[in-house]
C-alpha positions as CSV (number, residue, x, y, z in Angstrom):
1,M,-2.7,-68.7,-28.9
2,L,-4.6,-65.5,-29.3
3,I,-7.6,-65.7,-27.1
4,K,-10.8,-63.4,-27.8
5,A,-14.3,-63.5,-26.6
6,K,-16.7,-64.9,-29.6
7,K,-20.0,-64.6,-27.7
8,L,-21.5,-62.7,-24.7
9,E,-25.0,-63.1,-23.1
10,V,-25.9,-60.9,-20.2
11,T,-27.5,-63.3,-17.7
12,G,-27.9,-61.0,-14.6
13,P,-27.7,-57.4,-13.3
14,H,-23.8,-57.8,-13.4
15,K,-23.4,-61.2,-14.7
16,L,-22.0,-62.1,-18.2
17,H,-21.7,-65.6,-20.0
18,V,-18.9,-65.4,-21.9
19,W,-17.5,-67.9,-24.9
20,F,-14.0,-67.8,-25.8
21,T,-12.5,-68.5,-29.0
22,D,-10.8,-71.7,-27.9
23,G,-14.1,-73.3,-27.0
24,S,-14.0,-72.6,-23.4
25,H,-16.8,-70.6,-21.7
26,G,-18.3,-69.8,-18.3
27,E,-20.5,-67.3,-16.4
28,R,-19.1,-64.6,-14.1
29,D,-20.6,-62.1,-11.6
30,F,-18.9,-58.7,-11.8
31,G,-21.2,-57.3,-8.9
32,D,-18.3,-57.4,-6.4
33,E,-15.6,-55.9,-8.7
34,L,-17.8,-53.2,-10.0
35,A,-18.5,-52.1,-6.4
36,H,-15.0,-51.2,-5.8
37,G,-14.1,-50.4,-9.5
38,A,-12.3,-47.3,-11.0
39,V,-14.1,-44.1,-12.3
40,M,-14.4,-45.9,-15.8
41,A,-16.2,-48.9,-14.4
42,E,-18.6,-46.7,-12.5
43,P,-21.3,-46.4,-15.0
44,L,-21.4,-50.3,-15.3
45,R,-22.9,-50.3,-11.7
46,D,-26.2,-49.4,-13.4
47,P,-27.6,-52.8,-14.8
48,A,-29.0,-51.2,-17.7
49,F,-25.5,-49.6,-18.9
50,F,-24.0,-53.1,-17.9
51,A,-26.4,-54.7,-20.3
52,Q,-24.9,-52.6,-23.3
53,V,-21.8,-54.5,-23.4
54,F,-20.7,-55.5,-27.1
55,L,-17.7,-57.2,-28.6
56,D,-14.9,-55.2,-29.7
57,Y,-12.2,-57.0,-31.6
58,G,-12.9,-60.0,-29.2
59,A,-13.0,-57.8,-26.0
60,P,-16.1,-57.0,-23.9
61,T,-16.6,-53.4,-24.3
62,W,-19.2,-50.8,-22.8
63,P,-20.3,-47.5,-24.6
64,N,-18.2,-45.3,-22.4
65,G,-14.8,-47.2,-23.6
66,Y,-14.3,-49.4,-20.7
67,D,-13.4,-52.8,-21.8
68,M,-11.9,-56.0,-20.6
69,A,-8.8,-57.9,-21.9
70,P,-10.3,-61.3,-22.9
71,R,-7.1,-63.5,-22.0
72,A,-7.2,-61.9,-18.5
73,L,-10.8,-62.6,-18.0
74,Q,-10.5,-66.1,-19.1
75,E,-7.5,-66.6,-16.8
76,D,-9.3,-65.1,-13.8
77,M,-12.5,-67.3,-14.6
78,A,-10.2,-70.4,-14.5
79,R,-8.8,-69.3,-11.4
80,E,-12.2,-68.9,-9.8
81,G,-13.4,-72.2,-11.1
82,L,-15.9,-70.7,-13.3
83,L,-14.5,-71.6,-17.1
84,H,-15.7,-74.6,-18.5
85,Q,-13.3,-76.4,-21.2
86,P,-14.6,-77.9,-24.5
87,E,-15.1,-81.5,-24.3
88,S,-12.9,-83.6,-26.3
89,V,-14.2,-85.5,-29.1
């Protein structure tokens, strides 16, 4: 199944709540990751720039072209215990 992010909400200086197309969702703090990130991630350290996140074909993306693979993000969040699965009906 192709997983994409379908909605994003900035919930803190470096925090995002992400809803995925399979119904799962969760909040993740990227502060520690950005503190040691690559050159492309450097502008995201500024909370105002981080807040400019948008969805581009289902991937969280920033104006400088930095983006995150939605499936990898979802897997990381699941591994960290941050992902909530949709309730069964």
